[in-house]
C-alpha angles and dihedrals in degrees: 000000000000089000090054093050091046090052093049091053093056116099115252092228131022118257092250092056092050091050091051093050092046090053090049092049092047090050092049091050091050092049091049091049092051091048091049092047091050094054093044092052091046092049091048092052092049090051092049092050088048093052092049091050089057102038105035115086122234107266101181114124116235119243109275115255117238093223100040136046122197136182137154140211131199135171136167094222113190095329125108095235141017113257099166119092137182140187135193127193122235112293091206087065093053096106092052104033106013121233127290122201120188130185127183131184114204112222111254116228091027128103116277096346095159093049093049091049093049094047092047094052092044095048096049093049087045095060092048129142096048130183097245134011089225089071092066099077088053089053090050091052092048093047092050091048090051092051090048091052090054100041104021093225095314097102133047153127141220122243136208118170128175128190120198114193117170101312096334128103126200123177141185122198138182122175131355104318110120139232114197131187124202113199124168089346093303119120121221130184104220099189133050118241107238099219133139088247089076092055091046092053091052091050089049092052087053088059099256092128140334115296091237090065090059090066094043096052110115090226094050094104096043117114118260091187133030141147100273101053117118090237116019134188116224122204107214145150114268088195127022116266114235115237125212126214112277093022111148124208129195126191110190145163121239088259085078103035098040091051100043132055123243088248092057091048092048092050092049093047089055088068128072114289095259092044089049092056092046091050094048091053091046091054093045093052091045092053090062091201112190110244092012108198125228108283128208132167138172113201121198131180120195112207095176128228118299093258091051095050090050 
């Protein structure tokens, strides 16, 4: 009996054997953990790359067109948020469809001005190309009515849209965003700013009060038309405007044109499109205007087709 008890009290394996096996087991566990971690990290990276491929927009610039230069500028100024928006159609479809540039300035102090501006620019570019330019004013009226139904006149945006097709320019404008043409170093404003000042001037010319008072009225700069009115008036070309080689165009919000002089705008537009945008921003920042509004611009320079230039 004593022999049996003595045998039962003996360890099954010597201490050295146990230590060896424990070390082997620990090493195997560590190796397994490393392998598992490697595959988890690899899988996570693949998933992340896959998500980025789906969610990230294409940022490659299209090849520049020999007959058309294009650049844009945007800054928030002294405001808390950006309420300007712009959109440009695909440049690789220029030969077939032309090029559409759209700029909207959401009305500050009104509900969701930035959202309305962004949606308006996006939707107009989204329906391009259209069958007939004469359909665009109808779209503008419908868009304004839909915004009015949602915000009841307490939310809105301006609109300036320019379509270049071959050597023809068509445009549609609502509000006080500007469309400038530089031709042979002379600057022209192609659209009419829809401000109460114009109505006041007409009343002054009818003898209601001196003309000077029209410019001094606190409401002179307020918009008389904007996307978001129940019934809106759109300023647009009835027939396309013929462009000449080396004509330059500038679409801009009032954060550009109300800060800079016409001389500064003319001098900037005489440069290449990208240099024009760089110069405009440089001048805006140098002006240091208190309460500087959001500023946005799209600069285009039409070089013309080779046969036109010759």
